[in-house]
C-alpha positions as CSV (number, residue, x, y, z in Angstrom):
1,M,42.7,-41.0,-52.9
2,N,43.3,-37.7,-54.4
3,F,45.3,-35.2,-52.4
4,G,45.1,-32.4,-54.9
5,S,42.9,-29.3,-54.6
6,S,40.8,-30.2,-57.6
7,D,37.3,-31.6,-57.2
8,F,37.6,-33.5,-60.4
9,D,39.1,-36.9,-61.0
10,D,41.4,-37.9,-63.9
11,D,38.5,-38.2,-66.3
12,G,37.3,-34.6,-65.6
13,E,34.1,-35.7,-63.8
14,V,33.0,-34.5,-60.4
15,M,33.9,-36.8,-57.5
16,S,30.8,-38.1,-55.8
17,E,32.2,-39.9,-52.8
18,I,32.1,-38.4,-49.3
19,N,35.3,-38.2,-47.3
20,M,34.4,-39.9,-43.9
21,T,37.6,-39.3,-42.1
22,P,36.8,-35.8,-40.7
23,L,33.4,-37.1,-39.6
24,V,34.9,-40.1,-37.7
25,D,37.5,-37.8,-36.1
26,V,34.7,-35.4,-34.8
27,M,32.7,-38.4,-33.5
28,L,35.7,-39.8,-31.6
29,V,36.4,-36.5,-30.0
30,L,32.8,-36.2,-28.9
31,L,32.9,-39.7,-27.5
32,I,36.0,-38.9,-25.5
33,I,34.4,-35.7,-24.1
34,F,31.2,-37.6,-23.0
35,I,33.3,-40.4,-21.4
36,I,35.2,-37.8,-19.4
37,T,32.2,-35.6,-18.4
38,V,29.6,-38.2,-17.5
39,P,31.3,-39.4,-14.2
40,V,31.7,-35.7,-13.2
41,I,28.0,-35.0,-13.7
42,N,26.9,-38.1,-11.7
43,H,29.1,-37.3,-8.7
44,A,26.7,-36.6,-5.9
45,V,26.8,-36.5,-2.1
46,K,24.3,-38.9,-0.5
47,L,22.1,-37.1,2.1
48,D,19.4,-38.4,4.3
49,L,16.7,-35.8,3.9
50,P,13.6,-35.7,6.0
51,K,10.4,-37.0,4.4
52,A,7.4,-34.6,4.4
53,S,3.9,-35.5,3.6
54,S,1.5,-33.1,2.0
55,Q,-1.6,-35.2,2.9
56,P,-3.8,-33.6,5.5
57,E,-3.9,-35.5,8.8
58,Q,-7.1,-37.5,9.0
59,I,-8.8,-37.0,12.4
60,K,-11.0,-39.9,13.3
61,P,-14.4,-38.8,14.5
62,E,-15.5,-39.7,18.0
63,K,-17.9,-42.7,18.3
64,V,-21.0,-42.4,20.4
65,Q,-22.7,-45.6,21.5
66,V,-26.5,-45.3,21.7
67,S,-28.4,-48.4,22.9
68,I,-32.1,-49.0,22.8
69,K,-33.3,-51.8,25.1
70,A,-36.5,-53.9,24.7
71,D,-38.5,-51.6,27.1
72,G,-37.5,-48.5,25.1
73,S,-35.0,-47.1,27.6
74,L,-32.0,-45.4,26.1
75,S,-28.3,-45.3,27.0
76,W,-25.6,-42.9,25.8
77,N,-22.1,-44.4,26.0
78,G,-23.3,-46.8,28.6
79,E,-25.0,-44.1,30.7
80,T,-28.8,-44.5,31.0
81,V,-30.6,-41.3,29.8
82,A,-34.2,-40.2,29.6
83,A,-35.8,-39.7,26.2
84,E,-36.1,-35.9,26.9
85,A,-32.3,-35.7,27.6
86,L,-31.4,-37.2,24.2
87,E,-32.3,-34.1,22.2
88,P,-29.7,-31.8,23.9
89,R,-27.0,-34.5,23.7
90,L,-27.7,-34.9,19.9
91,A,-27.6,-31.1,19.5
92,A,-24.3,-30.9,21.4
93,A,-22.8,-33.8,19.3
94,A,-23.8,-32.1,16.1
95,T,-21.8,-28.9,16.9
96,R,-18.6,-30.8,17.4
97,E,-16.0,-30.9,14.6
98,P,-15.7,-33.5,13.2
99,Q,-19.1,-34.8,13.9
100,P,-19.2,-38.0,15.9
101,E,-20.4,-41.3,14.5
102,I,-23.6,-42.6,16.2
103,H,-23.3,-46.4,16.7
104,L,-26.8,-47.6,17.3
105,Q,-27.3,-50.9,19.1
106,V,-30.9,-52.0,19.3
107,D,-32.4,-54.9,21.2
108,R,-34.3,-57.4,19.0
109,Q,-37.5,-57.0,21.1
110,A,-37.4,-53.2,20.9
111,Q,-40.2,-51.5,19.0
112,Y,-39.4,-49.9,15.7
113,D,-41.0,-46.7,16.8
114,H,-38.1,-46.0,19.3
115,V,-35.6,-46.5,16.5
116,A,-37.4,-44.3,14.1
117,Q,-37.7,-41.5,16.7
118,L,-34.0,-41.7,17.4
119,L,-33.1,-41.6,13.7
120,S,-35.5,-38.7,13.1
121,A,-33.9,-36.7,16.0
122,A,-30.4,-37.4,14.7
123,S,-31.4,-36.2,11.2
124,R,-33.0,-33.1,12.6
125,H,-29.8,-32.1,14.3
126,G,-27.7,-32.8,11.2
127,L,-26.0,-36.0,12.3
128,G,-25.6,-38.0,9.2
129,K,-23.2,-40.8,10.2
130,V,-25.3,-43.5,11.9
131,A,-24.1,-47.1,12.1
132,F,-26.1,-50.1,13.2
133,V,-24.2,-52.4,15.5
134,T,-25.2,-56.0,15.4
135,D,-24.4,-59.0,17.6
136,P,-23.2,-61.8,15.2
137,G,-23.9,-64.4,17.9
138,A,-27.5,-63.6,18.4
139,K,-30.2,-65.6,16.6
């Protein structure tokens, strides 16, 4: 190794090798700095913070049981009603928020005309959620 101030070797040519010692010294200093500072950065106090949800709360709509018996009589949530009284009840149900679901249970012997009239009345008042309830044990 040449300790002189000249950039030339003994033959008068330019030295083409890189002195790696300063580079290694700098890298070791950086390594020591990182080893010392990383535990300080990761030091944290554990807190039990409350959990918050940004999802809107889902309100389940009310369910209205409407039954049509074989003779064409109607019941609203188990209460027998006349065919003329069904229209105001459907209109009142349509104004509620959220709109209730109509669960329609029809006797096997009932005429389709009664079912069609009820579905038409529900549609006229804007009730779009109608579900047909079936009895899995009936044949």
